[in-house]
Gaussian input, Z-matrix of N, CA and C with variables (Angstrom, degrees):
# hf/3-21g

backbone

0 1
 N
 C     1     B1
 C     2     B2     1     A1
 N     3     B3     2     A2     1     D1
 C     4     B4     3     A3     2     D2
 C     5     B5     4     A4     3     D3
 N     6     B6     5     A5     4     D4
 C     7     B7     6     A6     5     D5
 C     8     B8     7     A7     6     D6
 N     9     B9     8     A8     7     D7
 C    10    B10     9     A9     8     D8
 C    11    B11    10    A10     9     D9
 N    12    B12    11    A11    10    D10
 C    13    B13    12    A12    11    D11
 C    14    B14    13    A13    12    D12
 N    15    B15    14    A14    13    D13
 C    16    B16    15    A15    14    D14
 C    17    B17    16    A16    15    D15
 N    18    B18    17    A17    16    D16
 C    19    B19    18    A18    17    D17
 C    20    B20    19    A19    18    D18
 N    21    B21    20    A20    19    D19
 C    22    B22    21    A21    20    D20
 C    23    B23    22    A22    21    D21
 N    24    B24    23    A23    22    D22
 C    25    B25    24    A24    23    D23
 C    26    B26    25    A25    24    D24
 N    27    B27    26    A26    25    D25
 C    28    B28    27    A27    26    D26
 C    29    B29    28    A28    27    D27
 N    30    B30    29    A29    28    D28
 C    31    B31    30    A30    29    D29
 C    32    B32    31    A31    30    D30
 N    33    B33    32    A32    31    D31
 C    34    B34    33    A33    32    D32
 C    35    B35    34    A34    33    D33
 N    36    B36    35    A35    34    D34
 C    37    B37    36    A36    35    D35
 C    38    B38    37    A37    36    D36
 N    39    B39    38    A38    37    D37
 C    40    B40    39    A39    38    D38
 C    41    B41    40    A40    39    D39
 N    42    B42    41    A41    40    D40
 C    43    B43    42    A42    41    D41
 C    44    B44    43    A43    42    D42
 N    45    B45    44    A44    43    D43
 C    46    B46    45    A45    44    D44
 C    47    B47    46    A46    45    D45
 N    48    B48    47    A47    46    D46
 C    49    B49    48    A48    47    D47
 C    50    B50    49    A49    48    D48
 N    51    B51    50    A50    49    D49
 C    52    B52    51    A51    50    D50
 C    53    B53    52    A52    51    D51
 N    54    B54    53    A53    52    D52
 C    55    B55    54    A54    53    D53
 C    56    B56    55    A55    54    D54
 N    57    B57    56    A56    55    D55
 C    58    B58    57    A57    56    D56
 C    59    B59    58    A58    57    D57
 N    60    B60    59    A59    58    D58
 C    61    B61    60    A60    59    D59
 C    62    B62    61    A61    60    D60
 N    63    B63    62    A62    61    D61
 C    64    B64    63    A63    62    D62
 C    65    B65    64    A64    63    D63
 N    66    B66    65    A65    64    D64
 C    67    B67    66    A66    65    D65
 C    68    B68    67    A67    66    D66
 N    69    B69    68    A68    67    D67
 C    70    B70    69    A69    68    D68
 C    71    B71    70    A70    69    D69
 N    72    B72    71    A71    70    D70
 C    73    B73    72    A72    71    D71
 C    74    B74    73    A73    72    D72
 N    75    B75    74    A74    73    D73
 C    76    B76    75    A75    74    D74
 C    77    B77    76    A76    75    D75
 N    78    B78    77    A77    76    D76
 C    79    B79    78    A78    77    D77
 C    80    B80    79    A79    78    D78
 N    81    B81    80    A80    79    D79
 C    82    B82    81    A81    80    D80
 C    83    B83    82    A82    81    D81
 N    84    B84    83    A83    82    D82
 C    85    B85    84    A84    83    D83
 C    86    B86    85    A85    84    D84
 N    87    B87    86    A86    85    D85
 C    88    B88    87    A87    86    D86
 C    89    B89    88    A88    87    D87
 N    90    B90    89    A89    88    D88
 C    91    B91    90    A90    89    D89
 C    92    B92    91    A91    90    D90
 N    93    B93    92    A92    91    D91
 C    94    B94    93    A93    92    D92
 C    95    B95    94    A94    93    D93
 N    96    B96    95    A95    94    D94
 C    97    B97    96    A96    95    D95
 C    98    B98    97    A97    96    D96
 N    99    B99    98    A98    97    D97
 C   100   B100    99    A99    98    D98
 C   101   B101   100   A100    99    D99
 N   102   B102   101   A101   100   D100
 C   103   B103   102   A102   101   D101
 C   104   B104   103   A103   102   D102
 N   105   B105   104   A104   103   D103
 C   106   B106   105   A105   104   D104
 C   107   B107   106   A106   105   D105
 N   108   B108   107   A107   106   D106
 C   109   B109   108   A108   107   D107
 C   110   B110   109   A109   108   D108
 N   111   B111   110   A110   109   D109
 C   112   B112   111   A111   110   D110
 C   113   B113   112   A112   111   D111
 N   114   B114   113   A113   112   D112
 C   115   B115   114   A114   113   D113
 C   116   B116   115   A115   114   D114
 N   117   B117   116   A116   115   D115
 C   118   B118   117   A117   116   D116
 C   119   B119   118   A118   117   D117
 N   120   B120   119   A119   118   D118
 C   121   B121   120   A120   119   D119
 C   122   B122   121   A121   120   D120
 N   123   B123   122   A122   121   D121
 C   124   B124   123   A123   122   D122
 C   125   B125   124   A124   123   D123
 N   126   B126   125   A125   124   D124
 C   127   B127   126   A126   125   D125
 C   128   B128   127   A127   126   D126
 N   129   B129   128   A128   127   D127
 C   130   B130   129   A129   128   D128
 C   131   B131   130   A130   129   D129
 N   132   B132   131   A131   130   D130
 C   133   B133   132   A132   131   D131
 C   134   B134   133   A133   132   D132
 N   135   B135   134   A134   133   D133
 C   136   B136   135   A135   134   D134
 C   137   B137   136   A136   135   D135
 N   138   B138   137   A137   136   D136
 C   139   B139   138   A138   137   D137
 C   140   B140   139   A139   138   D138
 N   141   B141   140   A140   139   D139
 C   142   B142   141   A141   140   D140
 C   143   B143   142   A142   141   D141
 N   144   B144   143   A143   142   D142
 C   145   B145   144   A144   143   D143
 C   146   B146   145   A145   144   D144
 N   147   B147   146   A146   145   D145
 C   148   B148   147   A147   146   D146
 C   149   B149   148   A148   147   D147
 N   150   B150   149   A149   148   D148
 C   151   B151   150   A150   149   D149
 C   152   B152   151   A151   150   D150
 N   153   B153   152   A152   151   D151
 C   154   B154   153   A153   152   D152
 C   155   B155   154   A154   153   D153
 N   156   B156   155   A155   154   D154
 C   157   B157   156   A156   155   D155
 C   158   B158   157   A157   156   D156
 N   159   B159   158   A158   157   D157
 C   160   B160   159   A159   158   D158
 C   161   B161   160   A160   159   D159
 N   162   B162   161   A161   160   D160
 C   163   B163   162   A162   161   D161
 C   164   B164   163   A163   162   D162
 N   165   B165   164   A164   163   D163
 C   166   B166   165   A165   164   D164
 C   167   B167   166   A166   165   D165
 N   168   B168   167   A167   166   D166
 C   169   B169   168   A168   167   D167
 C   170   B170   169   A169   168   D168
 N   171   B171   170   A170   169   D169
 C   172   B172   171   A171   170   D170
 C   173   B173   172   A172   171   D171
 N   174   B174   173   A173   172   D172
 C   175   B175   174   A174   173   D173
 C   176   B176   175   A175   174   D174
 N   177   B177   176   A176   175   D175
 C   178   B178   177   A177   176   D176
 C   179   B179   178   A178   177   D177
 N   180   B180   179   A179   178   D178
 C   181   B181   180   A180   179   D179
 C   182   B182   181   A181   180   D180
 N   183   B183   182   A182   181   D181
 C   184   B184   183   A183   182   D182
 C   185   B185   184   A184   183   D183
 N   186   B186   185   A185   184   D184
 C   187   B187   186   A186   185   D185
 C   188   B188   187   A187   186   D186
 N   189   B189   188   A188   187   D187
 C   190   B190   189   A189   188   D188
 C   191   B191   190   A190   189   D189
 N   192   B192   191   A191   190   D190
 C   193   B193   192   A192   191   D191
 C   194   B194   193   A193   192   D192
 N   195   B195   194   A194   193   D193
 C   196   B196   195   A195   194   D194
 C   197   B197   196   A196   195   D195
 N   198   B198   197   A197   196   D196
 C   199   B199   198   A198   197   D197
 C   200   B200   199   A199   198   D198
 N   201   B201   200   A200   199   D199
 C   202   B202   201   A201   200   D200
 C   203   B203   202   A202   201   D201
 N   204   B204   203   A203   202   D202
 C   205   B205   204   A204   203   D203
 C   206   B206   205   A205   204   D204
 N   207   B207   206   A206   205   D205
 C   208   B208   207   A207   206   D206
 C   209   B209   208   A208   207   D207
 N   210   B210   209   A209   208   D208
 C   211   B211   210   A210   209   D209
 C   212   B212   211   A211   210   D210
 N   213   B213   212   A212   211   D211
 C   214   B214   213   A213   212   D212
 C   215   B215   214   A214   213   D213
 N   216   B216   215   A215   214   D214
 C   217   B217   216   A216   215   D215
 C   218   B218   217   A217   216   D216
 N   219   B219   218   A218   217   D217
 C   220   B220   219   A219   218   D218
 C   221   B221   220   A220   219   D219
 N   222   B222   221   A221   220   D220
 C   223   B223   222   A222   221   D221
 C   224   B224   223   A223   222   D222
 N   225   B225   224   A224   223   D223
 C   226   B226   225   A225   224   D224
 C   227   B227   226   A226   225   D225
 N   228   B228   227   A227   226   D226
 C   229   B229   228   A228   227   D227
 C   230   B230   229   A229   228   D228
 N   231   B231   230   A230   229   D229
 C   232   B232   231   A231   230   D230
 C   233   B233   232   A232   231   D231
 N   234   B234   233   A233   232   D232
 C   235   B235   234   A234   233   D233
 C   236   B236   235   A235   234   D234
 N   237   B237   236   A236   235   D235
 C   238   B238   237   A237   236   D236
 C   239   B239   238   A238   237   D237
 N   240   B240   239   A239   238   D238
 C   241   B241   240   A240   239   D239
 C   242   B242   241   A241   240   D240
 N   243   B243   242   A242   241   D241
 C   244   B244   243   A243   242   D242
 C   245   B245   244   A244   243   D243
 N   246   B246   245   A245   244   D244
 C   247   B247   246   A246   245   D245
 C   248   B248   247   A247   246   D246
 N   249   B249   248   A248   247   D247
 C   250   B250   249   A249   248   D248
 C   251   B251   250   A250   249   D249
 N   252   B252   251   A251   250   D250
 C   253   B253   252   A252   251   D251
 C   254   B254   253   A253   252   D252
 N   255   B255   254   A254   253   D253
 C   256   B256   255   A255   254   D254
 C   257   B257   256   A256   255   D255
 N   258   B258   257   A257   256   D256
 C   259   B259   258   A258   257   D257
 C   260   B260   259   A259   258   D258
 N   261   B261   260   A260   259   D259
 C   262   B262   261   A261   260   D260
 C   263   B263   262   A262   261   D261
 N   264   B264   263   A263   262   D262
 C   265   B265   264   A264   263   D263
 C   266   B266   265   A265   264   D264
 N   267   B267   266   A266   265   D265
 C   268   B268   267   A267   266   D266
 C   269   B269   268   A268   267   D267
 N   270   B270   269   A269   268   D268
 C   271   B271   270   A270   269   D269
 C   272   B272   271   A271   270   D270
 N   273   B273   272   A272   271   D271
 C   274   B274   273   A273   272   D272
 C   275   B275   274   A274   273   D273
 N   276   B276   275   A275   274   D274
 C   277   B277   276   A276   275   D275
 C   278   B278   277   A277   276   D276
 N   279   B279   278   A278   277   D277
 C   280   B280   279   A279   278   D278
 C   281   B281   280   A280   279   D279
 N   282   B282   281   A281   280   D280
 C   283   B283   282   A282   281   D281
 C   284   B284   283   A283   282   D282
 N   285   B285   284   A284   283   D283
 C   286   B286   285   A285   284   D284
 C   287   B287   286   A286   285   D285
 N   288   B288   287   A287   286   D286
 C   289   B289   288   A288   287   D287
 C   290   B290   289   A289   288   D288

   B1=1.4541
   B2=1.5334
   B3=1.2790
   B4=1.4792
   B5=1.5160
   B6=1.2565
   B7=1.4641
   B8=1.4545
   B9=1.3778
   B10=1.3871
   B11=1.5620
   B12=1.2677
   B13=1.4045
   B14=1.5269
   B15=1.3087
   B16=1.4140
   B17=1.5272
   B18=1.2848
   B19=1.4895
   B20=1.5912
   B21=1.2764
   B22=1.4908
   B23=1.4531
   B24=1.3680
   B25=1.4943
   B26=1.5172
   B27=1.3285
   B28=1.4405
   B29=1.4813
   B30=1.3675
   B31=1.4820
   B32=1.4549
   B33=1.3345
   B34=1.4624
   B35=1.5069
   B36=1.3616
   B37=1.4893
   B38=1.5343
   B39=1.3477
   B40=1.4330
   B41=1.5511
   B42=1.2907
   B43=1.4583
   B44=1.5533
   B45=1.3025
   B46=1.4210
   B47=1.5006
   B48=1.3836
   B49=1.4456
   B50=1.5032
   B51=1.3191
   B52=1.4746
   B53=1.4860
   B54=1.3184
   B55=1.4962
   B56=1.5325
   B57=1.3584
   B58=1.3452
   B59=1.5790
   B60=1.3393
   B61=1.3932
   B62=1.5175
   B63=1.3408
   B64=1.4284
   B65=1.4544
   B66=1.3394
   B67=1.4503
   B68=1.5545
   B69=1.3058
   B70=1.4664
   B71=1.5308
   B72=1.2654
   B73=1.4747
   B74=1.5109
   B75=1.3439
   B76=1.4268
   B77=1.5454
   B78=1.2649
   B79=1.5153
   B80=1.4618
   B81=1.2909
   B82=1.5715
   B83=1.5409
   B84=1.3119
   B85=1.4481
   B86=1.5420
   B87=1.3655
   B88=1.4089
   B89=1.5505
   B90=1.3807
   B91=1.4221
   B92=1.5456
   B93=1.3534
   B94=1.4588
   B95=1.5464
   B96=1.2670
   B97=1.4953
   B98=1.5710
   B99=1.3025
   B100=1.4374
   B101=1.5329
   B102=1.3192
   B103=1.4430
   B104=1.5610
   B105=1.2467
   B106=1.5395
   B107=1.5076
   B108=1.2864
   B109=1.4715
   B110=1.4679
   B111=1.3300
   B112=1.4858
   B113=1.4491
   B114=1.3233
   B115=1.4564
   B116=1.4920
   B117=1.3347
   B118=1.4270
   B119=1.5112
   B120=1.3215
   B121=1.4479
   B122=1.4914
   B123=1.3584
   B124=1.4705
   B125=1.4764
   B126=1.3162
   B127=1.4370
   B128=1.5741
   B129=1.3045
   B130=1.4505
   B131=1.5222
   B132=1.3480
   B133=1.4393
   B134=1.5304
   B135=1.2843
   B136=1.5286
   B137=1.5405
   B138=1.2889
   B139=1.5185
   B140=1.5031
   B141=1.3262
   B142=1.5195
   B143=1.4754
   B144=1.2992
   B145=1.4658
   B146=1.5682
   B147=1.3326
   B148=1.4055
   B149=1.4946
   B150=1.3001
   B151=1.4837
   B152=1.5293
   B153=1.2849
   B154=1.4112
   B155=1.5055
   B156=1.3321
   B157=1.4233
   B158=1.4922
   B159=1.3219
   B160=1.4434
   B161=1.5514
   B162=1.3246
   B163=1.3966
   B164=1.4435
   B165=1.2813
   B166=1.4181
   B167=1.5417
   B168=1.2778
   B169=1.5074
   B170=1.4806
   B171=1.4179
   B172=1.4273
   B173=1.5141
   B174=1.3688
   B175=1.3905
   B176=1.4964
   B177=1.3547
   B178=1.4625
   B179=1.5158
   B180=1.3184
   B181=1.4461
   B182=1.5405
   B183=1.3636
   B184=1.4427
   B185=1.4775
   B186=1.2779
   B187=1.4882
   B188=1.4940
   B189=1.3107
   B190=1.4722
   B191=1.4987
   B192=1.3422
   B193=1.4275
   B194=1.4461
   B195=1.3153
   B196=1.4346
   B197=1.5630
   B198=1.3202
   B199=1.4839
   B200=1.5390
   B201=1.2954
   B202=1.4880
   B203=1.5101
   B204=1.3190
   B205=1.4567
   B206=1.5432
   B207=1.3111
   B208=1.4830
   B209=1.4970
   B210=1.3109
   B211=1.4453
   B212=1.4879
   B213=1.3404
   B214=1.4083
   B215=1.5571
   B216=1.3641
   B217=1.4352
   B218=1.5680
   B219=1.3004
   B220=1.4815
   B221=1.5359
   B222=1.2950
   B223=1.4354
   B224=1.6009
   B225=1.3477
   B226=1.4915
   B227=1.5025
   B228=1.3469
   B229=1.4493
   B230=1.5320
   B231=1.3654
   B232=1.4373
   B233=1.5194
   B234=1.3750
   B235=1.4163
   B236=1.5266
   B237=1.3211
   B238=1.4636
   B239=1.4939
   B240=1.2846
   B241=1.4490
   B242=1.4681
   B243=1.3126
   B244=1.5181
   B245=1.4869
   B246=1.3466
   B247=1.4583
   B248=1.5282
   B249=1.3199
   B250=1.4700
   B251=1.4928
   B252=1.3063
   B253=1.4643
   B254=1.5855
   B255=1.3478
   B256=1.4629
   B257=1.4595
   B258=1.3518
   B259=1.4747
   B260=1.5574
   B261=1.3540
   B262=1.3912
   B263=1.5953
   B264=1.3197
   B265=1.4226
   B266=1.5505
   B267=1.3475
   B268=1.5011
   B269=1.4873
   B270=1.3575
   B271=1.4298
   B272=1.5431
   B273=1.2965
   B274=1.4855
   B275=1.5703
   B276=1.3134
   B277=1.4622
   B278=1.5087
   B279=1.3268
   B280=1.4543
   B281=1.5593
   B282=1.3322
   B283=1.4404
   B284=1.4949
   B285=1.3641
   B286=1.4228
   B287=1.5092
   B288=1.2809
   B289=1.5199
   B290=1.4913
   A1=108.99
   A2=115.59
   A3=123.46
   A4=107.61
   A5=118.95
   A6=122.19
   A7=110.66
   A8=120.80
   A9=126.03
   A10=112.12
   A11=120.88
   A12=119.71
   A13=113.74
   A14=115.70
   A15=122.98
   A16=111.19
   A17=119.24
   A18=123.57
   A19=110.93
   A20=117.40
   A21=117.62
   A22=109.24
   A23=116.01
   A24=122.64
   A25=107.99
   A26=113.87
   A27=120.23
   A28=110.01
   A29=114.87
   A30=120.18
   A31=112.38
   A32=116.25
   A33=119.94
   A34=111.71
   A35=112.91
   A36=117.98
   A37=107.42
   A38=112.51
   A39=121.11
   A40=114.02
   A41=116.77
   A42=118.96
   A43=111.62
   A44=113.88
   A45=118.62
   A46=106.68
   A47=116.72
   A48=122.08
   A49=107.63
   A50=118.26
   A51=123.50
   A52=112.33
   A53=118.87
   A54=122.01
   A55=107.58
   A56=113.21
   A57=121.75
   A58=111.10
   A59=118.35
   A60=122.08
   A61=108.72
   A62=117.47
   A63=119.43
   A64=112.63
   A65=118.42
   A66=124.75
   A67=109.33
   A68=115.64
   A69=121.17
   A70=108.36
   A71=115.77
   A72=124.19
   A73=112.17
   A74=118.67
   A75=124.61
   A76=106.75
   A77=117.66
   A78=125.71
   A79=112.99
   A80=116.55
   A81=121.63
   A82=110.47
   A83=118.04
   A84=121.24
   A85=109.06
   A86=112.25
   A87=119.99
   A88=113.93
   A89=115.80
   A90=120.87
   A91=115.22
   A92=111.67
   A93=119.67
   A94=110.75
   A95=117.56
   A96=120.03
   A97=107.57
   A98=115.84
   A99=120.87
   A100=109.64
   A101=117.71
   A102=119.08
   A103=111.42
   A104=115.70
   A105=119.88
   A106=109.28
   A107=119.47
   A108=126.48
   A109=113.95
   A110=118.38
   A111=120.30
   A112=112.76
   A113=115.83
   A114=122.72
   A115=108.55
   A116=117.92
   A117=125.35
   A118=111.23
   A119=115.61
   A120=120.02
   A121=109.72
   A122=117.19
   A123=120.39
   A124=109.50
   A125=116.80
   A126=124.03
   A127=110.23
   A128=114.91
   A129=120.04
   A130=115.54
   A131=113.22
   A132=120.65
   A133=113.48
   A134=118.49
   A135=120.57
   A136=104.62
   A137=112.10
   A138=119.73
   A139=110.73
   A140=111.13
   A141=118.97
   A142=105.36
   A143=116.99
   A144=125.50
   A145=105.15
   A146=114.53
   A147=122.24
   A148=113.09
   A149=117.60
   A150=121.07
   A151=106.66
   A152=118.39
   A153=121.52
   A154=116.54
   A155=113.36
   A156=118.07
   A157=114.62
   A158=120.13
   A159=121.52
   A160=109.40
   A161=120.09
   A162=123.63
   A163=114.84
   A164=120.21
   A165=123.64
   A166=112.58
   A167=118.38
   A168=123.42
   A169=110.27
   A170=111.45
   A171=115.08
   A172=113.33
   A173=122.58
   A174=122.53
   A175=113.35
   A176=116.29
   A177=118.63
   A178=113.40
   A179=117.36
   A180=122.04
   A181=113.81
   A182=116.34
   A183=122.51
   A184=111.43
   A185=117.72
   A186=123.90
   A187=110.98
   A188=115.00
   A189=120.08
   A190=109.39
   A191=120.73
   A192=124.60
   A193=114.09
   A194=120.12
   A195=123.52
   A196=110.03
   A197=114.85
   A198=120.78
   A199=109.96
   A200=117.40
   A201=122.16
   A202=111.99
   A203=118.00
   A204=120.53
   A205=109.48
   A206=117.05
   A207=121.33
   A208=112.78
   A209=116.53
   A210=122.15
   A211=111.63
   A212=118.20
   A213=123.78
   A214=113.23
   A215=114.26
   A216=120.58
   A217=111.88
   A218=115.53
   A219=120.26
   A220=111.12
   A221=117.18
   A222=123.87
   A223=110.87
   A224=111.83
   A225=113.35
   A226=110.83
   A227=119.08
   A228=121.98
   A229=110.48
   A230=115.62
   A231=124.19
   A232=114.07
   A233=117.49
   A234=121.18
   A235=113.52
   A236=116.77
   A237=118.32
   A238=110.90
   A239=120.47
   A240=126.41
   A241=113.27
   A242=119.47
   A243=123.89
   A244=106.39
   A245=113.11
   A246=116.77
   A247=110.20
   A248=119.79
   A249=122.73
   A250=110.50
   A251=117.25
   A252=121.60
   A253=109.67
   A254=111.39
   A255=118.68
   A256=108.80
   A257=121.50
   A258=119.29
   A259=111.60
   A260=115.20
   A261=122.86
   A262=109.72
   A263=118.49
   A264=121.84
   A265=114.03
   A266=115.07
   A267=118.58
   A268=109.69
   A269=119.42
   A270=119.72
   A271=114.05
   A272=114.37
   A273=120.45
   A274=105.98
   A275=114.48
   A276=118.76
   A277=111.44
   A278=120.61
   A279=120.20
   A280=110.56
   A281=117.60
   A282=121.14
   A283=110.88
   A284=120.90
   A285=125.56
   A286=109.58
   A287=118.61
   A288=125.16
   A289=109.60
   D1=139.33
   D2=-176.64
   D3=-72.22
   D4=138.21
   D5=175.42
   D6=-89.60
   D7=100.53
   D8=-173.75
   D9=-77.98
   D10=-12.24
   D11=179.92
   D12=-92.61
   D13=-4.87
   D14=-179.14
   D15=-74.74
   D16=141.55
   D17=179.04
   D18=57.05
   D19=55.17
   D20=174.94
   D21=-62.16
   D22=153.42
   D23=-175.27
   D24=-106.12
   D25=164.24
   D26=170.82
   D27=100.14
   D28=170.07
   D29=-179.97
   D30=-69.59
   D31=139.89
   D32=177.24
   D33=-96.62
   D34=57.44
   D35=-176.97
   D36=-99.29
   D37=149.52
   D38=171.67
   D39=51.69
   D40=36.94
   D41=-179.10
   D42=-118.79
   D43=151.85
   D44=175.58
   D45=-127.01
   D46=121.06
   D47=179.09
   D48=-78.39
   D49=124.73
   D50=179.23
   D51=-99.60
   D52=-28.66
   D53=176.66
   D54=-160.02
   D55=152.10
   D56=176.09
   D57=-129.65
   D58=166.45
   D59=177.53
   D60=-143.30
   D61=143.84
   D62=177.74
   D63=-70.38
   D64=130.14
   D65=178.52
   D66=-95.95
   D67=89.57
   D68=-172.89
   D69=-61.40
   D70=140.57
   D71=179.36
   D72=-66.81
   D73=-24.95
   D74=-176.08
   D75=-70.19
   D76=-23.60
   D77=175.99
   D78=-98.61
   D79=20.46
   D80=-176.31
   D81=68.35
   D82=23.78
   D83=178.57
   D84=-82.48
   D85=-179.78
   D86=-173.43
   D87=-88.58
   D88=-10.73
   D89=-172.13
   D90=74.15
   D91=19.56
   D92=-179.18
   D93=-128.22
   D94=164.58
   D95=169.39
   D96=-76.78
   D97=127.83
   D98=-177.93
   D99=-116.75
   D100=153.03
   D101=-179.06
   D102=-63.69
   D103=137.12
   D104=176.42
   D105=-118.52
   D106=-40.81
   D107=174.54
   D108=-123.43
   D109=123.45
   D110=177.06
   D111=-146.10
   D112=159.54
   D113=171.56
   D114=-115.99
   D115=145.09
   D116=177.11
   D117=-129.90
   D118=126.33
   D119=175.60
   D120=-102.00
   D121=117.41
   D122=-173.99
   D123=-104.00
   D124=-170.68
   D125=-179.67
   D126=-55.85
   D127=156.34
   D128=179.70
   D129=57.20
   D130=24.50
   D131=-179.98
   D132=59.97
   D133=24.26
   D134=173.98
   D135=-74.33
   D136=146.58
   D137=178.92
   D138=-120.53
   D139=147.86
   D140=-178.56
   D141=-133.47
   D142=148.97
   D143=177.14
   D144=-126.70
   D145=133.89
   D146=178.85
   D147=-121.99
   D148=135.60
   D149=177.69
   D150=-132.57
   D151=125.65
   D152=172.57
   D153=-95.49
   D154=8.58
   D155=-178.92
   D156=-69.81
   D157=-26.32
   D158=-177.59
   D159=-72.97
   D160=-14.70
   D161=176.43
   D162=-67.01
   D163=-12.69
   D164=-177.02
   D165=-86.21
   D166=3.75
   D167=175.27
   D168=105.85
   D169=172.55
   D170=-171.24
   D171=-64.69
   D172=-29.02
   D173=-178.08
   D174=-61.34
   D175=-31.77
   D176=179.18
   D177=-67.71
   D178=-21.50
   D179=178.35
   D180=-70.20
   D181=-16.97
   D182=-179.13
   D183=-90.30
   D184=-9.28
   D185=-178.37
   D186=-74.59
   D187=138.47
   D188=179.79
   D189=-60.06
   D190=-37.01
   D191=175.76
   D192=-56.66
   D193=-42.33
   D194=179.53
   D195=-69.39
   D196=-49.54
   D197=-176.91
   D198=-58.61
   D199=-49.51
   D200=-177.71
   D201=-64.35
   D202=-45.40
   D203=-179.88
   D204=-63.65
   D205=-41.61
   D206=177.60
   D207=-61.00
   D208=-46.07
   D209=177.69
   D210=-61.61
   D211=-52.88
   D212=-177.11
   D213=-64.69
   D214=-35.41
   D215=177.46
   D216=-70.45
   D217=-37.91
   D218=175.04
   D219=-64.61
   D220=-43.27
   D221=179.53
   D222=-62.19
   D223=-41.43
   D224=-179.92
   D225=-71.67
   D226=-36.70
   D227=-179.35
   D228=-63.35
   D229=-39.42
   D230=-179.19
   D231=-71.11
   D232=-39.21
   D233=-166.31
   D234=-124.96
   D235=-21.02
   D236=-175.75
   D237=86.24
   D238=0.47
   D239=178.01
   D240=-132.53
   D241=158.57
   D242=173.94
   D243=-127.18
   D244=121.19
   D245=179.79
   D246=-112.67
   D247=-7.37
   D248=-178.49
   D249=-77.43
   D250=130.85
   D251=177.58
   D252=-77.43
   D253=153.10
   D254=175.21
   D255=-77.01
   D256=125.25
   D257=-176.07
   D258=-74.19
   D259=165.57
   D260=-175.33
   D261=-63.45
   D262=-31.92
   D263=-174.36
   D264=-91.63
   D265=13.48
   D266=177.16
   D267=-63.08
   D268=136.17
   D269=-178.47
   D270=-64.41
   D271=145.54
   D272=177.67
   D273=-145.59
   D274=-169.65
   D275=-175.21
   D276=-60.51
   D277=-28.76
   D278=-175.98
   D279=-93.61
   D280=-15.32
   D281=-178.04
   D282=-142.56
   D283=110.57
   D284=-176.63
   D285=-115.95
   D286=148.24
   D287=178.85
   D288=-53.36

């Protein structure tokens, strides 16, 4: 499967990388860690949230990790704050989707 998040284009201004993932060369990746979750503050204090997690196919969208990061990212982009708690079943080093 092609890694669509590898080698993102455009200026890397006013962004904060929240999470990266290794883009394995066996999947046509770059062999580097690539941004997967980031926030971007644009002109007029507009905020944007980017997630590359949906690029992994429909099954990734059923993962608690995807759902929670999307909800929390949307809340941050809309309000500048995150009030939602991270659920107990959020993926971590011991438990991955």
